[in-house]
C-alpha positions in Angstrom: 31.4 179.0 166.9 30.2 175.4 167.6 27.9 173.3 165.5 25.3 173.5 168.3 25.6 177.1 168.8 25.0 177.5 165.0 21.8 175.5 165.3 20.6 177.4 168.3 21.2 180.7 166.5 19.6 179.5 163.4 16.5 178.2 165.3 16.0 181.8 166.5 16.3 183.4 163.2 13.8 180.7 161.8 11.3 181.7 164.6 11.7 185.4 163.9 10.5 184.8 160.2 7.6 183.0 160.5 5.3 186.0 161.1 6.3 187.3 157.9 5.8 183.8 156.1 2.3 183.8 157.8 1.4 187.4 156.7 2.3 186.2 153.0 0.0 183.3 153.3 -2.9 185.3 154.4 -2.6 187.9 151.8 -2.5 185.4 149.0 -5.4 183.6 150.6 -7.3 186.7 150.5 -6.5 187.1 146.9 -7.7 183.6 146.0 -10.8 184.3 148.0 -12.1 187.2 146.6 -11.3 185.6 143.1 -13.3 182.7 144.0 -16.2 185.0 145.1 -16.5 186.5 141.7 -17.8 183.3 140.2 -19.3 181.4 143.4 -23.0 181.2 144.1 -25.2 179.2 146.6 -23.9 177.7 149.8 -20.3 178.1 148.4 -20.5 181.9 148.2 -21.7 181.8 151.9 -18.7 180.0 152.9 -16.5 182.1 151.0 -18.2 185.4 152.3 -17.4 184.2 156.0 -13.8 183.5 155.0 -13.5 187.0 153.3 -14.4 188.6 156.7 -11.8 186.9 158.7 -9.2 188.0 155.8 -10.6 191.6 155.4 -7.9 194.1 155.0 -7.4 195.6 158.4 -7.7 192.1 160.0 -4.5 190.1 161.0 -6.3 187.1 162.6 -5.2 184.6 160.3 -1.5 185.7 160.0 -1.3 185.9 163.7 -2.8 182.6 164.5 -0.9 180.9 161.6 2.4 182.5 163.2 1.8 181.4 166.6 0.8 177.7 165.5 3.9 177.4 163.3 6.0 178.6 166.4 4.4 176.0 168.5 5.0 173.3 165.9 8.5 174.5 165.7 9.3 174.3 169.3 7.5 170.9 169.7 9.9 169.4 167.1 12.8 170.7 168.8 12.0 168.6 171.8 12.6 165.4 169.9 16.1 164.0 169.8 17.7 164.5 166.3 19.4 161.1 166.4 17.7 158.6 169.0 20.0 156.0 168.0 23.4 157.9 168.8 24.0 155.9 172.2 23.3 152.6 173.2 21.5 153.7 176.2 19.2 155.9 174.3 18.3 152.8 172.1 17.5 150.6 175.1 15.6 153.1 177.1 11.7 153.0 176.1 9.7 156.3 176.0 7.1 156.2 178.7 3.7 155.7 177.3 0.3 155.9 178.6 -2.1 152.9 178.3 -4.2 153.0 175.0 -7.3 154.7 175.3 -10.4 154.7 172.8 -10.9 157.4 170.2 -14.0 157.6 168.5 -13.3 159.0 164.9 -16.3 161.1 163.6 -16.9 162.3 160.1 -15.5 165.6 160.8 -12.5 164.0 161.9 -12.1 162.0 158.5 -12.9 165.1 156.7 -10.2 167.1 158.3 -7.8 164.2 157.8 -8.5 164.1 154.1 -7.9 167.8 153.5 -4.8 167.8 155.7 -3.4 165.0 153.7 -4.1 166.7 150.6 -2.3 170.1 151.8 0.8 167.9 152.8 1.0 166.3 149.4 0.6 169.7 148.0 3.7 171.0 149.8 5.7 167.9 149.4 5.2 168.1 145.4 5.5 171.7 145.1 8.8 172.0 147.1 10.3 168.6 146.5 13.9 169.4 145.6 14.0 172.3 147.9 12.8 170.1 150.6 15.3 167.4 150.2 18.2 169.9 149.9 17.3 171.8 153.2 16.9 168.3 155.2 20.6 167.5 154.0 21.7 170.6 155.8 19.3 170.0 158.7 21.0 166.6 159.4 24.4 168.1 159.5 23.4 170.9 161.7 21.7 168.5 164.4 24.6 166.3 164.0 22.5 163.4 163.1 24.0 160.3 161.3 21.3 160.0 158.7 18.8 162.4 156.8 15.5 161.9 158.2 12.4 164.1 157.8 12.1 164.6 161.4 15.1 166.7 161.4 13.0 169.6 159.7 11.3 171.6 162.5 9.0 172.9 159.6 8.4 169.8 157.8 5.2 169.6 155.5 3.1 167.6 158.4 3.9 170.2 161.0 3.0 173.3 158.7 -0.1 171.9 157.4 -1.3 171.0 161.1 -0.3 174.6 161.9 -2.5 175.7 159.1 -5.4 173.8 160.1 -5.1 175.2 163.7 -4.9 178.6 162.6 -8.1 178.2 160.7 -9.8 176.7 163.7 -8.7 179.5 165.9 -10.9 181.9 163.7 -14.0 180.2 164.7 -15.3 179.4 161.3 -17.7 176.7 161.0 -16.4 173.1 160.2 -17.4 173.0 156.3 -16.3 176.8 155.9 -12.9 175.6 157.4 -12.4 172.9 154.9 -12.8 175.5 152.3 -10.6 177.7 153.7 -8.0 175.0 154.0 -8.3 174.5 150.3 -7.9 178.1 149.5 -4.8 178.6 151.7 -3.0 175.2 150.8 -1.4 176.7 147.4 -0.1 179.9 149.1 1.3 177.9 152.1 3.1 175.5 149.7 4.7 178.5 147.6 5.6 180.3 150.7 7.4 177.2 152.1 9.1 176.4 148.9 10.6 180.0 148.8 11.7 179.8 152.6 13.4 176.2 151.8 15.2 177.7 149.1 16.5 180.6 151.0 17.5 178.9 154.0 19.4 176.2 151.8 21.3 179.2 150.3 21.9 180.9 153.6 23.3 177.6 155.3 25.7 176.9 152.0 26.9 180.5 152.6 27.8 180.1 156.1 29.8 177.1 155.4 27.5 174.2 156.3 28.1 171.3 154.3 25.0 169.1 153.3 25.0 165.4 154.5 25.1 163.0 151.5 22.1 160.8 150.9 22.7 157.1 151.4 20.6 154.8 149.2 18.7 152.3 151.5 18.9 149.1 149.4 15.3 147.5 149.1 14.6 146.3 145.6 11.6 146.6 143.8 9.6 143.4 143.3 10.3 141.5 140.1 8.0 140.1 137.7 7.6 136.6 138.9 9.8 137.3 142.0 7.2 136.3 144.8 6.8 133.1 146.3 8.4 129.9 146.2 10.4 130.3 143.3 12.3 133.7 144.2 13.3 132.1 147.7 14.4 128.9 146.0 16.5 130.8 143.1 18.1 132.9 146.1 19.0 129.8 148.0 20.7 128.1 145.1 22.7 131.2 144.2 23.9 131.5 147.8 24.9 127.8 147.9 26.7 128.1 144.7 28.5 131.1 146.0 29.4 129.3 149.1 30.7 126.3 147.1 32.9 128.4 145.1 34.5 130.2 148.2 35.0 126.8 149.7 36.8 125.5 146.7 39.1 128.3 146.7 40.1 127.8 150.5 42.8 125.3 151.7 41.9 121.8 152.2 42.3 122.2 156.0 39.5 124.7 156.1 37.2 122.9 154.0 36.9 120.1 156.4 34.2 120.8 158.9 32.9 123.9 156.9 31.0 121.9 154.2 28.5 120.8 156.3 27.8 124.3 157.8 27.4 125.7 154.6 23.8 123.9 153.8 21.3 123.1 156.1 18.8 120.4 155.0 18.1 120.1 151.2 19.4 123.3 149.6 18.9 125.7 152.4 22.2 127.5 153.1 22.9 128.7 156.6 24.0 132.2 155.2 20.4 132.4 153.8 18.6 132.3 157.2 21.1 134.7 158.6 20.9 137.3 155.9 17.2 137.0 155.8 16.9 137.7 159.4 19.3 140.7 159.3 17.6 142.1 156.3 13.9 142.1 157.9 15.4 143.6 160.9 17.0 146.6 158.9 13.7 147.1 157.0 11.5 147.1 160.1 14.0 149.4 161.9 13.6 147.0 164.9 15.3 148.2 168.2 17.9 146.0 169.9 15.6 143.9 171.7 13.5 142.8 168.7 16.7 142.4 166.8 17.8 140.0 169.7 14.6 137.9 169.5 15.0 137.4 165.7 18.5 136.4 166.3 17.3 133.9 168.5 15.0 132.5 165.9 18.1 131.5 164.2 18.6 128.4 165.8 15.1 126.9 165.6 14.8 127.8 162.0 18.1 126.0 161.1 16.9 123.1 163.2 13.5 123.1 161.2 15.5 123.1 158.0 17.4 119.9 158.8 13.8 118.2 159.8 11.8 119.4 156.8 14.4 119.5 153.9 13.4 121.9 151.1 10.0 122.9 152.8 11.6 126.2 154.0 12.2 127.3 150.4 8.6 128.4 150.3 7.6 131.8 151.6 4.3 130.0 152.8 6.2 128.1 155.2 4.8 129.1 158.8 8.7 129.9 159.7 8.8 132.9 157.3 5.0 133.8 157.9 6.2 134.1 161.6 9.2 136.3 160.9 7.0 138.5 158.8 4.4 138.8 161.3 7.0 139.8 163.8 8.2 142.4 161.5 4.5 144.1 160.8 3.8 144.1 164.4 6.9 146.0 165.2 5.8 148.7 162.6 2.7 149.5 164.9 5.1 151.6 167.0 6.7 154.8 166.7 10.4 153.4 166.5 13.4 152.4 168.5 12.3 154.4 171.5 8.5 153.6 171.8 7.6 151.7 174.8 5.1 149.7 172.6 8.2 147.7 171.3 9.1 146.6 175.0 5.5 145.4 175.5 5.6 143.6 172.0 9.1 142.1 173.1 7.8 140.8 176.4 4.7 139.3 174.7 6.9 137.5 172.1 9.6 136.2 174.7 7.9 133.2 175.9 6.9 132.1 172.4 10.3 132.3 171.0 11.6 130.5 174.2 9.4 127.7 173.5 10.6 127.4 169.9 14.3 127.2 171.3 13.5 124.4 173.6 11.6 122.2 170.8 14.2 119.6 169.7 13.3 119.7 165.8 10.5 122.0 165.7 8.3 121.0 162.6 5.5 122.9 160.5 3.0 122.4 163.2 5.2 124.0 165.9 5.7 127.2 164.1 1.8 127.2 163.0 1.1 127.1 166.8 3.5 129.9 167.4 2.0 132.2 164.7 -1.5 131.7 166.1 -0.3 132.5 169.5 1.4 135.7 168.4 -1.8 136.8 166.6 -4.0 135.8 169.5 -1.8 137.5 172.0 -1.7 140.8 170.3 -5.3 140.9 169.7 -6.1 140.0 173.1 -3.5 142.6 174.6 -5.2 145.4 172.8 -8.8 144.3 173.5 -8.3 144.1 176.9 -8.2 147.9 176.8 -11.5 148.2 175.2 -14.3 150.2 177.1 -16.8 147.8 178.6 -19.8 147.6 176.6 -22.3 148.0 179.6 -20.6 151.5 180.1 -23.0 153.2 177.4 -26.0 151.3 179.2 -25.9 152.9 182.6 -29.5 153.6 183.6 -29.8 157.2 184.6 -33.5 157.8 185.6 -33.3 161.0 186.9 -33.1 164.2 184.9 -30.4 166.8 185.3 -31.4 169.2 188.4 -30.4 172.4 186.2 -31.9 172.5 182.7 -29.6 174.7 180.2 -30.6 178.3 179.8 -32.4 179.1 176.8 -29.7 181.6 175.5 -27.1 179.1 174.9 -26.2 179.1 171.6 -26.8 175.9 169.4 -23.1 175.5 168.3 -22.3 174.8 172.0 -22.8 170.9 171.2 -20.6 171.0 168.0 -18.1 168.1 167.6 -15.9 169.8 165.4 -13.1 170.5 167.9 -14.7 173.0 170.1 -15.0 172.1 173.7 -18.9 172.1 174.7 -20.1 173.7 177.7 -20.7 171.8 180.9 -24.1 172.1 180.6 -24.2 170.8 176.9 -22.0 168.1 177.9 -24.3 166.9 180.6 -27.4 167.1 178.4 -25.7 165.3 175.7 -24.4 162.4 178.1 -27.8 162.1 179.7 -29.8 161.8 176.4 -27.3 159.2 175.4 -27.7 157.0 178.5 -31.7 157.2 178.1 -31.5 156.4 174.6 -29.2 153.4 175.5 -31.7 152.4 178.0 -34.5 152.1 175.5 -32.5 150.3 173.2 -31.3 147.9 175.8 -34.4 145.5 175.8 -35.1 146.1 172.1 -34.1 144.0 168.9 -33.2 147.2 167.2 -30.7 146.7 164.3 -27.3 148.1 164.4 -27.9 150.8 161.7 -30.8 152.1 164.0 -28.8 152.1 167.3 -25.8 154.2 165.5 -28.4 156.7 164.2 -30.1 157.1 167.5 -27.1 157.3 169.6 -25.3 159.5 167.0 -27.0 162.0 164.9 -30.4 161.9 167.0 -28.8 162.5 170.3 -27.1 165.5 168.7 -30.7 166.7 167.4 -32.2 166.2 171.0 -29.5 167.9 172.8 -29.4 170.9 170.4 -33.2 171.5 171.0 -32.8 171.3 174.6 -29.7 173.7 174.8 -31.3 176.2 172.2 -35.1 175.9 173.3 -35.3 174.2 176.8 -36.2 170.7 177.8 -40.0 171.4 177.7 -40.0 173.1 174.4 -42.1 171.3 171.7 -39.2 170.5 169.4 -37.2 169.0 172.3 -40.3 166.8 173.5 -41.1 165.9 169.7 -37.7 164.5 169.0 -37.4 162.8 172.4 -40.8 160.9 171.6 -39.8 160.0 168.3 -37.1 157.6 169.8 -39.8 155.0 170.9 -41.3 155.4 167.3 -38.2 154.9 165.5 -37.7 151.4 167.6 -41.1 150.2 167.1 -41.2 151.0 163.4 -37.8 149.3 162.8 -39.3 146.2 164.5 -42.6 146.3 162.3 -40.5 146.9 159.3 -38.4 143.7 160.1 -41.4 141.6 160.7 -43.3 142.5 157.7 -40.4 143.1 155.1 -42.7 145.5 153.4 -42.6 149.3 153.3 -45.2 151.0 155.9 -46.7 154.2 155.3 -45.6 155.4 158.9 -41.9 154.9 157.9 -42.0 157.5 155.4 -43.4 160.0 158.1 -40.6 159.1 160.3 -38.1 159.5 157.7 -39.2 163.2 157.1 -39.1 163.6 160.8 -35.6 162.6 160.9 -34.5 164.9 158.0 -36.4 167.9 159.8 -34.7 167.2 163.1 -31.2 166.9 161.6 -31.7 170.1 159.5 -32.8 172.1 162.9 -29.6 170.6 164.4 -27.3 171.9 161.5 -26.1 168.3 160.9 -23.7 168.6 157.9 -25.6 167.7 154.5 -23.2 164.8 153.7 -23.8 163.1 157.1 -27.5 164.0 157.0 -27.8 162.2 153.6 -25.6 159.2 154.8 -27.8 159.0 158.1 -31.2 159.0 155.8 -29.7 156.4 153.6 -29.1 154.0 156.4 -32.2 154.9 158.2 -34.1 154.2 154.7 -32.7 150.9 154.8 -33.6 149.9 158.3 -37.3 151.1 158.0 -37.8 149.3 154.5 -38.3 152.5 152.6 -37.4 152.4 148.9 -35.1 154.7 147.2 -36.7 157.9 145.7 -36.9 158.4 142.0 -33.7 160.1 140.9 -34.4 163.7 139.4 -34.8 164.2 135.8 -31.8 165.7 134.1 -33.3 169.0 133.2 -34.0 169.5 137.0 -30.6 168.4 138.0 -29.0 170.9 135.8 -30.0 173.7 137.7 -29.0 172.7 141.2 -25.2 172.5 140.8 -23.0 170.9 143.3 -22.0 173.8 145.5 -23.9 172.6 148.3 -21.7 169.4 148.5 -18.4 169.6 150.2 -15.5 169.1 147.7 -14.0 166.4 150.2 -17.0 163.9 149.3 -16.4 162.0 146.1 -19.5 161.9 143.9 -19.6 158.0 144.1 -19.7 158.3 147.8 -22.9 160.2 147.6 -24.6 158.4 145.0 -25.0 155.4 147.1 -26.9 153.5 144.3 -24.2 153.9 141.7 -21.8 150.8 141.6 -18.6 151.9 140.1 -15.4 150.0 139.8 -13.9 152.3 142.7 -16.8 151.5 145.0 -16.4 147.7 144.2 -13.0 147.9 145.0 -13.7 149.6 148.4 -16.5 147.1 149.1 -14.0 144.1 148.4 -11.3 145.6 150.5 -13.7 146.5 153.5 -15.3 142.8 153.3 -11.8 141.5 153.2 -10.6 143.1 156.5 -10.3 140.5 159.4 -8.8 141.1 163.0 -5.1 141.0 162.9 -4.6 142.7 159.6 -2.1 145.8 159.8 -3.0 148.7 158.0 -1.4 151.9 156.8 -3.8 154.6 157.7 -3.8 158.6 157.8 -5.7 159.5 161.0 -5.6 162.4 163.2 -3.3 164.5 160.9 -0.6 161.7 160.5 0.2 158.4 158.9 0.3 155.4 161.1 0.4 151.7 161.0 -2.4 150.3 162.9 -3.7 146.7 163.5 -7.2 145.7 163.3 -8.2 144.2 166.6 -12.1 144.0 166.4 -14.7 144.1 163.7 -18.3 144.0 164.3 -20.5 141.0 163.1 -22.2 143.2 160.7 -18.9 144.7 159.6 -20.0 148.1 160.2 -17.5 149.0 162.9 -13.9 148.6 163.1 -11.5 149.1 166.0 -7.6 149.7 165.2 -4.7 149.8 167.7 -1.5 152.0 167.2 1.1 153.2 169.3 1.5 156.0 166.9 -1.7 157.5 167.9 -1.3 156.1 171.5 -4.7 155.0 171.4 -7.4 152.6 169.9 -9.2 154.1 166.9 -12.9 153.4 166.4 -14.2 153.9 162.8 -17.2 153.2 161.0 -17.5 151.4 157.6 -18.5 154.6 155.9 -15.3 156.5 157.4 -13.0 153.7 156.4 -14.6 153.7 152.9 -13.9 157.7 152.7 -10.3 157.0 153.7 -9.9 154.1 151.1 -11.5 156.3 148.3 -8.8 159.2 149.0 -5.9 156.8 149.2 -5.5 157.1 152.7 -6.3 153.5 153.8 -4.5 150.3 152.7 -3.7 146.9 154.0 0.1 146.0 154.7 0.0 142.6 152.8 0.9 139.8 154.8 4.2 138.3 153.6 5.1 141.6 152.1 8.1 142.1 154.5 9.4 138.6 153.3 8.8 139.4 149.7 10.7 142.8 150.1 13.8 141.0 152.0 14.1 138.2 149.3 14.0 140.8 146.5 16.8 143.3 148.3 19.0 140.3 148.8 18.6 139.0 145.2 19.4 142.4 143.9 22.3 142.6 146.3 23.7 139.3 144.6 23.0 140.6 141.2 25.4 144.0 142.1 28.1 141.9 143.5 28.2 139.5 140.4 28.0 142.6 138.1 
């Protein structure tokens, strides 16, 4: 039997085992739900009762949905090549990509991503060694040259996404699904650990040899190993090694070679070559981008001749340019991604101009670095939707008002597709509110509230009770009151009596529209700031003891809700958010996956951010609050500028240490 036939047979067997795994997860989740019900009360108990109803004894809804979702994930992973770098033709052929589109990330998406990341982390920690062993077998079965997580058709990311999809199909509300995801995470991790172990034993008995892990040498940063000192030390050690090799060569070979060994004052030629090679390897660049880095070698060497030892500092624009190219190449899927081709086309004229420079100095490389930053941001910004699109004037009301028997959940933004009537109502209201805001001086916080939660409130009332219902008319007439009151508060700078009434009205409307509690509280906090309403007095300790925290979703950190508490964690988040500038490359967990994304736009009040990433195939728009939530959960971080170069220097230094040892 050939290796390919063995893999095909194995996949068929794996597909057949998934219903059994799904049933085991459902049964264990049911037991955990019943145990949690015995000690729960309040809102949490209501969520648990809904979950228990889905998992009742005679129902197989979750098991069937999970098995189907796992099978879909498995088949989707098999469509990807196991080793895209096996042939030169494959390496050079970019994957077709649609133009980037704008994705508005809402609070529910952030909450789902946080819970999804927790499930993935739990699976990886529970089945760490079983997963590593099975991936080594899969690399052999799939005839891959290296061991990569993508070789596993049931890797943790795919299984966690399947679990989320299965709960979504049960029809539970958003907050109930988050709790259900928490309850079923441990059963899924335990079941996968057992499956990974069983299949490793099976493949070993069938004679499959696990591929050997190869260590990829990237040294850990050393104390004091960053900056000019580390690069200068590396250059001196390379120069000393070159001198020893030249001394051992015959005299005929030494002539003509000594001049090529060093460039400028202590800059070995080999240093430039090795650094560029190491950067390309670390960033996993494709052939096109590796070629661009190779072409940078000649301008860099000429710069070393012109500026002597200036290149021995990692702050020199030469190395900042190389680091920037490496960081930008990481905002893509990998060697097959068409985004790398776009990036290469953008960099081509910049590199060509450096090649044409006689002796490029610091100013030339500074200009090239600025051109790279401006060009990449401009490339992504051209895909922004026009700001005028939201202000389309629509004076006529829709011809057909939605019927009164439409359920209010038709407008939910938690993944369900709203009905055409609900979608039309929402779009119409949004345009009308935008038209009212167009000629006003409403602050950004009020615009975000009126075009977000308040549109949902108005649309829910129209869909539920009709366009002429008292509630619908009351919510619509309040738009003008909000704008007028915000304008009056901005002029007086003092709390006004009518503002408190409007704040209560906003709370009533969002409660009637079933806005999630955490979103309701955050919207009221922003609205309170806009209307100059002081914070309410905190409840007494004895009154707070009886409330409990069951009404709060477990995905919301307490210091994110207590907006007045200035904790060290909150200070760190604020400092990180305030330090973000367009051009920064960040590591984010969005839409159920990790991705590198470049910040291409930030609003003047630092409340809205737009990231571009070919990983997600789109632009991602996030609010400051959403980014803070991701940061609090460890799901957002900046890839520091210069990090690629520091890693390369540390790795080459470690390589020299190993050789000398």
